[in-house]
C-alpha positions as CSV (number, residue, x, y, z in Angstrom):
1,M,-161.1,-116.5,-31.0
2,S,-157.9,-116.6,-33.1
3,N,-158.5,-112.9,-34.0
4,N,-158.7,-111.9,-30.3
5,L,-155.5,-113.8,-29.6
6,Q,-153.7,-112.2,-32.5
7,S,-154.8,-108.8,-31.5
8,L,-153.9,-109.3,-27.9
9,L,-150.4,-110.5,-28.9
10,K,-149.8,-107.7,-31.3
11,R,-150.9,-105.0,-28.8
12,Y,-148.8,-106.5,-26.0
13,F,-145.6,-106.6,-28.1
14,L,-146.2,-103.1,-29.5
15,L,-146.7,-101.8,-25.9
16,Q,-143.3,-103.4,-25.0
17,D,-141.6,-101.5,-27.9
18,C,-141.0,-104.6,-30.0
19,R,-141.2,-104.5,-33.8
20,V,-144.2,-106.4,-35.1
21,H,-145.1,-107.6,-38.6
22,H,-148.6,-109.1,-38.8
23,E,-150.3,-110.6,-41.8
24,N,-152.3,-113.6,-43.0
25,N,-152.7,-115.3,-39.6
26,K,-149.0,-114.9,-38.8
27,I,-147.1,-112.5,-36.6
28,T,-143.4,-111.9,-36.5
29,I,-141.8,-110.1,-33.6
30,Q,-138.4,-108.6,-33.1
31,L,-138.1,-108.8,-29.3
32,T,-136.3,-106.2,-27.2
33,R,-133.8,-107.4,-24.7
34,K,-136.2,-106.7,-21.8
35,V,-139.0,-108.8,-23.3
36,D,-136.5,-111.6,-24.3
37,Q,-135.5,-111.8,-20.7
38,Q,-139.0,-111.6,-19.3
39,L,-140.6,-114.3,-21.5
40,Y,-138.0,-116.6,-23.0
41,N,-135.7,-117.6,-20.1
42,R,-132.4,-116.8,-21.7
43,T,-130.8,-115.6,-18.5
44,F,-127.6,-117.5,-19.1
45,Y,-127.2,-116.0,-22.6
46,W,-127.7,-112.5,-21.4
47,E,-125.4,-112.9,-18.4
48,Y,-122.7,-114.2,-20.7
49,M,-123.2,-111.3,-23.1
50,D,-122.8,-108.8,-20.2
51,A,-119.7,-110.6,-19.0
52,I,-117.9,-110.3,-22.4
53,G,-119.2,-106.8,-23.0
54,N,-121.4,-107.7,-25.9
55,E,-124.8,-106.2,-26.5
56,G,-126.3,-109.6,-27.6
57,Q,-129.1,-110.2,-30.0
58,A,-132.8,-110.5,-28.9
59,N,-134.8,-113.2,-30.6
60,T,-137.0,-112.8,-33.6
61,L,-140.0,-115.1,-33.4
62,T,-142.8,-116.1,-35.7
63,Y,-146.1,-117.4,-34.5
64,Q,-149.0,-118.6,-36.7
65,F,-152.6,-119.1,-36.0
66,D,-153.7,-121.4,-38.9
67,N,-153.0,-125.1,-38.9
68,L,-152.5,-124.9,-42.7
69,L,-149.5,-122.7,-42.4
70,Q,-146.0,-124.2,-42.2
71,D,-144.0,-121.2,-41.2
72,G,-143.9,-120.3,-37.5
73,E,-144.8,-121.9,-34.2
74,R,-148.5,-122.7,-33.7
75,M,-150.1,-120.4,-31.2
76,Y,-153.1,-121.2,-29.1
77,E,-154.8,-120.0,-25.9
78,D,-153.0,-122.2,-23.5
79,H,-149.6,-121.8,-25.0
80,P,-146.8,-121.2,-22.4
81,I,-146.0,-117.8,-23.8
82,I,-149.6,-116.8,-23.6
83,R,-149.7,-117.8,-19.9
84,K,-146.5,-115.7,-19.3
85,I,-148.0,-112.7,-21.1
86,M,-151.2,-113.0,-19.0
87,N,-149.2,-113.1,-15.8
88,H,-147.1,-110.1,-16.9
89,F,-150.2,-108.1,-17.9
90,Q,-151.9,-108.8,-14.5
91,S,-148.8,-108.1,-12.4
92,S,-147.3,-105.1,-14.2
93,N,-150.0,-103.4,-16.3
94,P,-153.5,-104.3,-15.0
95,F,-155.1,-101.1,-16.3
96,Y,-154.1,-98.8,-19.2
97,Y,-155.1,-95.2,-19.7
98,G,-154.5,-93.9,-23.2
99,F,-155.6,-91.5,-25.9
100,E,-155.8,-92.1,-29.7
101,K,-152.9,-90.4,-31.5
102,V,-154.5,-87.9,-33.8
103,N,-152.7,-85.6,-36.3
104,T,-155.0,-82.7,-36.7
105,T,-155.3,-78.9,-36.6
106,K,-159.0,-79.0,-35.9
107,R,-160.8,-79.5,-32.6
108,T,-161.5,-83.2,-32.4
109,L,-163.7,-85.0,-30.0
110,L,-162.6,-88.2,-28.3
111,H,-165.1,-90.6,-26.7
112,P,-164.2,-92.6,-23.5
113,Y,-164.3,-96.4,-24.0
114,L,-163.9,-99.0,-21.3
115,L,-162.0,-102.1,-22.4
116,L,-161.8,-105.4,-20.5
117,N,-159.9,-108.4,-21.7
118,I,-161.3,-111.6,-20.0
119,K,-160.1,-115.2,-20.0
120,I,-162.8,-117.8,-19.7
121,R,-162.0,-121.3,-18.5
122,Y,-164.5,-124.2,-19.0
123,V,-163.4,-126.8,-16.6
124,G,-164.8,-130.4,-16.8
125,I,-163.2,-133.6,-17.8
126,T,-160.8,-131.4,-19.7
127,T,-160.2,-127.7,-19.5
128,K,-160.8,-125.3,-22.4
129,E,-159.8,-121.6,-22.4
130,E,-160.8,-118.7,-24.6
131,I,-160.2,-114.9,-24.5
132,I,-162.9,-112.4,-25.1
133,S,-162.2,-108.6,-25.5
134,V,-165.1,-106.4,-24.7
135,G,-165.4,-102.6,-25.2
136,L,-168.0,-100.2,-24.0
137,N,-168.6,-96.6,-25.2
138,L,-169.2,-94.7,-22.0
139,I,-171.2,-92.0,-23.8
140,N,-173.8,-94.0,-25.8
141,G,-173.5,-97.4,-24.1
142,K,-172.7,-99.4,-27.2
143,I,-170.9,-102.7,-26.4
144,M,-168.4,-104.2,-28.9
145,N,-167.0,-107.7,-28.8
146,N,-163.5,-108.4,-30.3
147,M,-162.5,-105.0,-29.1
148,M,-158.8,-105.7,-29.4
149,E,-159.2,-106.6,-33.1
150,L,-161.1,-103.3,-33.6
151,L,-158.1,-101.4,-32.1
152,D,-155.6,-103.0,-34.4
153,N,-155.0,-100.0,-36.6
154,I,-155.3,-97.3,-33.8
155,S,-152.2,-96.0,-32.1
156,F,-152.3,-94.7,-28.5
157,H,-150.3,-92.3,-26.4
158,P,-150.4,-91.6,-22.6
159,T,-151.3,-88.0,-23.2
160,I,-154.0,-86.4,-25.4
161,S,-153.0,-85.1,-28.8
162,P,-153.0,-81.3,-29.6
163,Y,-156.4,-80.0,-30.6
164,C,-158.2,-83.0,-29.2
165,Y,-160.6,-82.8,-26.3
166,M,-162.6,-85.3,-24.3
167,I,-165.9,-85.3,-22.5
168,S,-166.8,-86.8,-19.2
169,P,-168.4,-90.3,-19.3
170,I,-172.2,-90.4,-19.0
171,I,-171.8,-94.0,-17.8
172,Y,-169.7,-94.3,-14.7
173,L,-166.9,-96.8,-14.4
174,E,-168.7,-99.1,-11.9
175,S,-171.8,-99.1,-14.0
176,G,-169.8,-99.8,-17.1
177,I,-168.1,-102.8,-15.5
178,K,-171.6,-104.2,-14.6
179,R,-172.8,-103.8,-18.2
180,I,-169.8,-105.8,-19.4
181,E,-170.4,-108.4,-16.8
182,K,-174.0,-108.7,-18.1
183,F,-172.7,-109.0,-21.6
184,C,-170.4,-111.8,-20.5
185,Y,-173.3,-113.7,-18.9
186,H,-175.3,-113.4,-22.1
187,Y,-172.3,-114.5,-24.1
188,L,-172.0,-117.6,-21.9
189,E,-175.7,-118.4,-22.2
190,Q,-175.2,-118.7,-26.0
191,Q,-172.5,-121.3,-25.7
192,T,-173.0,-125.1,-26.1
193,Y,-172.6,-127.2,-23.0
194,D,-172.0,-130.7,-24.2
195,W,-168.8,-130.7,-22.2
196,A,-170.7,-130.0,-18.9
197,I,-173.3,-132.7,-19.7
198,S,-170.4,-135.2,-20.3
199,A,-168.6,-134.2,-17.1
200,N,-171.8,-134.6,-15.0
201,H,-172.5,-138.0,-16.5
202,T,-168.9,-139.1,-15.7
203,M,-169.1,-137.7,-12.2
204,R,-172.4,-139.5,-11.4
205,A,-171.0,-142.8,-12.8
206,E,-167.9,-142.5,-10.6
207,M,-170.0,-141.5,-7.5
208,N,-172.2,-144.6,-8.0
209,L,-169.1,-146.8,-8.3
210,V,-167.6,-145.4,-5.1
211,N,-170.9,-145.9,-3.3
212,K,-170.9,-149.6,-4.3
213,I,-167.3,-150.5,-3.5
214,I,-166.4,-148.3,-0.4
215,Q,-168.1,-149.2,2.8
216,D,-166.3,-146.8,5.2
217,K,-168.4,-143.6,5.3
218,R,-165.5,-141.2,5.9
219,L,-163.4,-142.7,3.2
220,R,-166.4,-142.8,0.8
221,R,-167.2,-139.1,1.5
222,K,-163.5,-138.2,0.9
223,Q,-163.5,-140.0,-2.5
224,Q,-166.8,-138.3,-3.4
225,E,-165.3,-134.9,-2.6
226,N,-162.3,-135.7,-4.8
227,I,-164.5,-136.7,-7.7
228,Q,-166.6,-133.6,-7.4
229,A,-163.5,-131.4,-7.2
230,R,-162.1,-133.1,-10.4
231,L,-165.3,-133.3,-12.5
232,Q,-167.8,-130.7,-11.3
233,P,-168.4,-128.5,-14.4
234,T,-167.2,-125.0,-13.7
235,I,-166.8,-121.8,-15.6
236,I,-164.1,-119.4,-14.4
237,C,-163.9,-115.8,-15.7
238,E,-160.7,-114.0,-15.0
239,L,-159.8,-110.4,-15.8
240,I,-156.5,-110.2,-17.8
241,N,-156.3,-106.4,-18.0
242,G,-158.3,-103.4,-19.0
243,G,-158.1,-99.9,-20.0
244,M,-159.8,-96.5,-20.4
245,L,-159.3,-95.4,-23.9
246,H,-160.2,-92.1,-25.6
247,I,-161.0,-92.6,-29.3
248,R,-162.7,-90.7,-32.1
249,P,-166.2,-92.2,-32.2
250,D,-166.1,-92.6,-36.0
251,M,-163.0,-94.9,-35.7
252,L,-165.1,-97.8,-34.3
253,P,-168.3,-99.4,-35.7
């Protein structure tokens, strides 16, 4: 999970033209002014810089993904910056269309890949979130988890590189999305559900207590609905963003 999060952050900041240094479960980002304004709420600072005719200095930030590291702010799935990035992804860049940058003088085939980044929320007594990144080769049907991590060392461009060519997908987009949905259902089936069992147990206990102490039927029904809304085990899958990427087939496992 940490790897998915690291890859998502790295890719996001690179797409925003930030300078990124990533090693050993730690990422350092030199922000651009635009990203600094979008994510870090320094409106007063930038307004003051504009007023005095100064260019200002965007922040340089370090995030770490290992509790044993001392340098950098600890990053996790529900971090406020992650929530802002998710919102920005969904509102401004829900679907990316790109081509692997290839320096070649030979005709080079690119395969089409569908990428979907998905946030899963497990809601019970508490809420846990995770991000999965799933890729699908639209020629041979191979599905890859941790797709963002696999793309770490691949650069993309909005237009196809010289001498490269692409072929039409054998698997259509709608069918590809259904395949990834099926993969996600299978992924969820493999998870442990102690959290759901615990939430159901707590919900039944509170329902029984309400039945004993509240005599008014309407009030009792209202309290039961509130308990169910608060404790009913629920899994919510939410699309963060996606993309259609054209990549040399030998670049991915």
